[in-house]
C-alpha positions, 0 to 999 in steps of 0.5 A: 636160277636154280642152285646147284644141288649135291649129286643125287638130290636132283634124282631124288626130287625127280623120283618124288615128282614123277611118283606123285604125277603118276599117282595122281594120274592113276587115282583120278577115277577111284581114289589113291587108296583104291589105286594102291590096293586094287588097280589092275596089272595094266594100270600098274604097268602104266604107272611103272612106265611113267616112273621108269621113262625119265630115268631111262632118258636120263641114263641114255643122255649120259651114255650118249653125250658124256660116254658114261657107262650108266647101266640104267640105260639097259635096266630101265629099258627092260622095265619099259619093255616089260611094262609095254608087254603087260599093258598090251598083253593081259595074261598071267605070264605078262603080269609076272614080268614086272617083278624081275624087271623091277628087281633088275633096276633095284640091283643096278642101284646096288652096283656102286656099293660093291664095285668100289665107286668113289661117290659123294654120300648124297649120291649113295643116299639116292642109290639106297632110296632108289633100290628100296623104291624099286624093290617096293615097286616089284612087290606092288607089281607082283601083287597086281597079278591078283588084281586084274579081275579076269587074270586074278580070278584064274590065278586065285582059282589055280592056287586053291 
């Protein structure tokens, strides 16, 4: 039987677990460093989707079964939809979609800091980690627009 953990700790553990799982899946062929530096926009979209889906599911569960107004149900859905679009449509526009969607999730993590919510300190720690995590995901995904060989070459040439 698992001991009850303070609020937010389960979410941090889930974030670590799905990040490691997605990282292992993404780096099977070429290694983890290659995956972090050179993976295509569609590979990064799949990684991002793998991270976002369990948190969207969790938020939807809270909305449907507890009546909680968890905006993660909307913000993570935006990420999921942008990931699907990037994965199937390999265009310069599609690879740019992950940046704003990731930043929407990051902003959602910041809301409780400003709306006067009375939450346990461990949950605020989770919110801070989540915000930083999704800002770093936004930066990593923004970088992917140069990694896709066909799309990246077009963008590089247009910037020169």
